[in-house]
N, C-alpha and C positions, 0 to 999 in steps of 0.2 A: 052540419050546423052545430055550433057549440055555444053554450052560454056560460057566463062567469059565475062562480060560486065561492062563497067565503068558507074557509075551513081552518082548523087549527092542527098543526103538525108537530109531533114530538121530535125535538132536535137530537134525541139520543137514539131512538129506534126507528123513527120514520112513520109511526102509527098516526093516523089522521082521525080527527073528531069534528063533529058538526058544531060544537060549542066548547068554550074554554073551561078547563077544570085544572085544579091545582096539581094533581098527580096523574101521571100516565099509567093507565091500567095494564099496559102491555109490558113495560120494562120497570115500572115502579119509581121512576125518577120524578122529583118534585120540580115544579116551575120550569118545565122543559117545553111547554106548548107555546108556539108562536103562530100568530095569524098569518095566513097565506091565501093567495088567490089561485083557484084551480079552474081549469077549463074542463067542464063536464060535457062529454059528447051526448047529444040527444040520440037515443037508440033509433035506428032507421032500418035495421035488418040488412042482411047480406044476401046477394043472389049469386049463384055460381055462373062462371063463364066470363066475369068481368075483371078478374084479377090477372096478374102476370103468371104465366106458367113457369113452374120451377124446373131447374135442370138437375136431374138425379145422377149420381155417380155410384160406382161400385166400391166396396170396401177395399179392394186391391188397387185403388187408384194410385197414380204415380206421386210419390212424396219427395222426389229428389230436390224440388225447389224449397223444401222446408229444412234444409240443412242448418244445423245450429251454428251460431256465431259465438266464439269463445270471448269471454269478458277479459281475458288476460290476467284474471285473479282466480287462482285455483280453488280457494275456499268458496267463492261466490259461484263458480261453475259447478262445484259439488252440490251445493244447495239447489241450484236451478235444474240439476239433472244432466249437466254437460254443456250448458251455454244457453244463449238466448234463441228461442224459436221465432222465426219470422212471423210477424203479425200477432205476437202474443202480448198480453197486458199483465203487468206485474204491480202489485200493491205492496209497499214496504212501510211498516210503522215502527215506532219506538219512542222512548222518552225524549224530551228536549235535551239536546246536547250530548246524546249518546254516540253520535257519529254517523248518522244517516247521510247527511250531505257530503261529509268527507269521503265516505265509502263510494258514493255514486260519482263524485268528482274524480276520484282515482280511477274508477271503472271507465268512464267516458274518455278520460285522458289517455289511458293505456290502449283502449280500443282505437282511438283516433290516431295514435302514433303507430299502431299496427296496420293502418290503412283503411279502417272502417269509419265512414263519416258519422259523426255523432252531434246531437244538438242538446244543449242543457239550457232549460228555461226556468228561471226562478221567479216566484211571485212574492218572495219574502225579503230578498236581498238585492241590492244594486249590483250591476256587473262589476263595479270597481271592488266591492267587497269580496266577490267570488274570485276575482283576479288576485287579490291579496292572499287569499287562502291557497290558490294554485301556486303562487310564488313561494310561499312557505313550505309547500309540499314538494317543490321542485318539478312542477308540472306546467309551468308557464309557457313552455314551447310547444305544448300539444295543440294540434290544429282543431280544437273544439269550437263549434259555433255556439256562442254564448249570447243570451238575451234575458231581459227582465220584463215580464208582462203578466197581466192578470186576465185579459179578455180572451175567452176561448175562441171567439171569432178571429181575432188577430193571430192567435197561435196557429190555428188550423190553416189560415190563408198563407202565413209565412212558411210553414212546413211544406205545403203543397207547391209553393213556388221555387223551393230549393231542390237540389238533388236529393233523391230518396235516401234518408239517413238509415243506418242500421239500428240506431238506438236514439230514443227521445226520452228525456228525463223532465218531468214536471214536478217542481219542488215549491209548493205542495198543492195537492188537489183542493184543499180547503180555502186557498187564496184565489182560485180561478172562478170566474163568473161568466154566465151567459147573459147578454144584454137584453134578451127577449123575455127574461123572467124578472118580476118586480122584487123578489126577495134579495137579501144581502148575501155576499159571499160566505161560504161555510155552512149555510143552511142545508137542510135535507134536499130540497128541490134543486138548488144550485149544484151541490156535489153530485147528485145523481145525473143531472143533465150534462154537466161538464165531463164526467167520466164516460158517459155513453158516447159523446161526440169523439172523445179521444180513442175509445175502443173501436169505434167505426173507422176512424182514420187509420188505426193500426191494421185492421183487416183489409182495408182498401189498398194501402201502400206497401204492406209487408214489413212495416217498421215495428220493432219491439218498443213498447211504451212502458216506462216505469213511473208510477204515481207514488209520491211520498204522502203518507197520511199522518195527521196528528193523532195522538192517543188521549184517552180520557184518564181520570185519576185511577181507574181500575186497570189500566194497561191495555184496554181494548181500543181498536181504531175508531176514532170519532166519526160521526156521521151515520148515515143509514146502513143497516146491516146488509142491505141488498148490494152494497158496493163490493163486499167480499165475494158475493155470488157472481157478480158481473165479470170480474177479472179471472185470468187463468191461474195466477199464482199469488199467494199471500205469504209474505215474509215478515217476521218480527225480529227487530234488532234489540237484543237484550243485553243487560250488563248492570253492574253496580258501580256507582261513581267512586267507591272506595277501592275498586280493583281495576287494573289496567286491561283486563280481558273483556272481550265483547263476543257475544254469541249471536250468530245469524241463523234463525230457525225457520224452516218451511212448515207451515200448517196446512197449506193447500197447494197442490201442484198438479195440473192436468198433464204435464209432460215429464214428470219424474216422481221420485219417491217423496212421500210426506214424512215429517218428523226427522228430516235430515238437518244437520247443523254444520255451520262453518265457524271456526274459531279465529278471532283476530286479537291482536295486542295493540292497544293505543299507545302511541309514542309521539315525540315531537315532530317526527316526519310523517305523521298520519297513521293509518291502520296497517299493521304488518300481519301477514299470514302466519298462523301457528300450525306447522305441518304435523307435529306430534303433541297434541294437547294433553295426553295422559301424563307426560312427564312434568307438566306444569301444575296439575291439579292434585298431585300426590307428593308426599315427602319420600325420603329414601326408604326402600323396602326393609332395610336393616334397622330403621329407627324404632326404638322401643319406648312408647309412651302409652300409659293406660288411657282408655277412653277413645282410642282412635283405631279405625279399621279401614280397609281398602275395599271398595266395591267395584266389581267389573261390570260395567253397564253397557248398553247399546243406545246410541243416538242415531236413528235411521239405520244406515248400513255401516256405521262407524263404531267400532268398539272403543270405549272410553273408560279409563280408570280414574276414580275420584276418591278422595279421602273423606270418610264420614267421622265427624268428631262428636262425641257425647260426653256430657258432664252431669253427674248425679250428685247433688249437694243437699245436705241436711238443712231443714228449715223449721222454724217454730210457728209458721203461719198455718191457719186452719185450712186454707186452700192453697196447696203448693202450686208454683208456677210451672207452666209447660211452654217453653219458647222454642220455636222451630224456624230455621232459616234454610231455604232451599229444598224443603221436602213438605209432604202433606201432613198437616197437623192431625187430621182425623186418623191417618194411618199410624202415626206415632202413638195415639191413644189406644189403638187396637193392639199394637205390639206390646205396650206396657201391660195391657189387660191380660194378654196371653202369658207373658212372663210371670205375672202375679198369680194367675189361676193355675197354669199348667206346670210352672217351674218353681213355685214356692218362693218367689222373690218379691219383696214388698217395696213399692215405690210410693206408698201413701204418705209418708212423712218426709219426702224428698222433693226438691225442685229438679226438673229435668230440662236440660238444654241440649239441643241438637243442631248441628251446623254442617252444611256441605261446603268443604273448603274451596276457595277460588271463586265464589260467587255463582257457581253453576246451580241450576235447578234440576233436580232428579224427579222423574215422574214414573219410573218403572216400579211395579210391585216386587221385582227381583231384588230391590235394595233392602227388603225386610230383614234378611239374614245379616247383612252388614250392619244395619242399625242395631239389631239385637246384640250383636257381638260388641259394638262400641259401648252400649249401655251396661252390659254385664261386665265388661272390662273396667268401666269407670266405677261401678258400685263395689267391685271386688278389689280395685286398685292393682290389678294384675295386667300387664301389657299383653296385647295380642302377640302370638308367636311371630318372630321376625320372618319377613318374606312371605306372609300369608295374605290371601284375599278371600272374599266371600261373595256369594250371590245365591239367591233362592227366595221363593215366596213362602210366607208363613201362613198356615191355615189357622182357623179359630181353635182347633183342637190341639195345636202345637206341632202338627206335621209340617215337614218341609217339602214344598211342591217344586217339581222341576220347572225350568224356564227354557226358552229357546236360544238358539245360536250359541251353544256352550263352547264349541270349538273356536269360534271367533274371539270370544272373551278370553279363553285360555291362551290363545296364540299371542294376543296383545300383552297379556301379563308376563308370559315367558320372555317376550322381547325386552321388557323393562326390568328383568332380573328377579321376578318373583319365583319362588320355589315350591310353594304349597298352595293348593286351592281347596277350600272347604265348600262343597257344593251339595245339592240335594241328591239323595239316593235315587237310582234309576236313570240318571242322566247318561245319555249316549255319548261317551267320550272316546276319542281316538287316542291311541298311545302317543305319549309325548314326553318331554323332559321333566315335566312338573310332577310332584307328588300329589295324588288326588285322594282326598278324604271325603267320603260320602256319608251323609248323616240323614236320618229319617225323622228325628224329633228334635224340638228345640232344647230339650233337656241335655242333649249331647253337646250343645254349645256351652251350656252352663258348666258342664263337667270339664270343658277345656280350661276354665279358669279356676279349677279346684286342684290343689296339690295332691289330694288323695284319690281323685277319680280322673285320671288322664284319659283322653280319647284314644281308642284302640282300633276303631273300625277304619281300615285303610284298604285301598285297592291299588 
């Protein structure tokens, strides 16, 4: 027996309250509580012996039926861990217009042309609009089953009556509604209920389901946070409208590595794969410009070289500006403090600007050394030695700490023509074609840009 109860639900985090209030105490959002009706079950107790007995299996059960299906897009398969796992659920989010629908339309079209039945259901666009995009991308002849619908009941009924598809795309989950709930589409209750039904359909039929999610102004997927816990994989499609490059990043993956990325280039013919993104994010290794250094980073299992650009400019303002694009602002403040305290470099009367070229966002602490090199190069107006790259973590005492996967970073750099690597002392490096310079303290980086104190520690 259940009775109806009035409650107020936060549309940002899903927290519920018995009465309305202006601010959600859980996530801090203002005016995000909407009234909803909940069915509260009357506690009646449970007795053993009346439920359905579960069927238990061993850990070494046969998994041959869970063979992955390739998406025919190499960068997408890399992020997914090798392709779509049957019965899996995937959530993809990104800013409006970043290319989510274009990427998924290309994926379903290529899979359909390879012989895998696919269904694309849009709740935001009419089928004619999607057909126009497919013709522009040269995919109009792909045997994709296309529909425009918003009712979760109609979607599930239609999918169950057709041949079991390999891939089902719902664009987007915020536009789908369950007719047994009184709330509007996009609310917490509707998103949770619709996603649960689609995940149950995926498990039952073995179809891989992709849910497109809207994002908030902070870049997080809108709706209840529990949605990201329900699905198997969460992908974010990132990029700057001022750049043609797009980054597909995995932040959760039950069937593959997290923090893996795929790189795409937006063009008139849709999204194109970038097989060697390092060559796009850096300039020529022989280019000599002060304030620029090259960082050898890791994105998941992929080594990626990016250019770090720093500018130190004199100012008369009492509070100099610190502007950062593509890196952590707090970490920049730490690097500046270490350079000031441990290396006798003063940035108090200067504005500092830092940029990661190409619109990429770097999250590794290993970028500390490259950032410091760019800043010291800018303040001294002496270019970084040609063909050099940097990576290493900086401690508060100025020591340079080793980082992982050194050989993979150096191998990628050598492939692109770099000749010198400036890395932390104690790094386990295999013999290779590059010259390795190991440093122990940040002062040795400062001496690199001094005509009287050249760096001499080399191995």
